[in-house]
C-alpha positions, 0 to 999 in steps of 0.5 A: 625372200630373206630365207632364200637369200641365206642359201644363195650367200652360203653357196657363193661363200663355199664356192669362193672358198673352194675355188681359191683353196683348189688354186692354193692347193695346186700351187702348194703341190707344185712347190712340194713336188719341186722341192722333192725333185730337188732333193732327189737330184741333189742325192743323185749328184752326191751333194749332201751339203745341198741336201742339208740346206733343204732342212731348217736349222733346227730340223729333226730327222727320224730315220728307220731304225736309227737315232733322232738326228737334230740340226742341219749339220747332223742331218747333212752328215747323215745324208753324206753317209747314206750317199756313200753307201751307194744308193743309186736312185730314189723315188718320192711319191706324195700321197697326202698334202695338208696345209696346217696354216701359217708356214707349215704343211705336212706331206705323207708319201711313199719312197723307193730307194735302189741301192747299188748292190741290193734290191730296192727298198720301199716305205713311207715318209712323213715330212713337216715342211716349214716355209722359211724366207719364202722357201719350203724346207724340211722341218721334221722328216720321218721315214720307215720301211713298208711291210 
């Protein structure tokens, strides 16, 4: 009897862990999708200050071919310059989303930007999100062009 009990207990434990994890994953995915949609909306509005507010105070931005940019104010200045260059559209597509425990989660995705007077540019990004005061904020943001 004891030998039959262990597999049943293990199966019950596994099912409870995966069902709560799936619900948690769906909630997390919705939160990241919402944050990404807000970031894109702020870009379309030309709101670099709003974009900067989506980053943690000590965030790091590592743009394609650029220098390391540290801190919310410097990141806001980067986005102000990017907005001024005439990017008309941005699309972000999450490919992988992995909770790291605590207040951290990483996202790998694909982006496409459409400049005002040039062909679209596509590539990949990696974001380390950090929960601050209940909200997800970009803590490390890396992006580069695809091949």
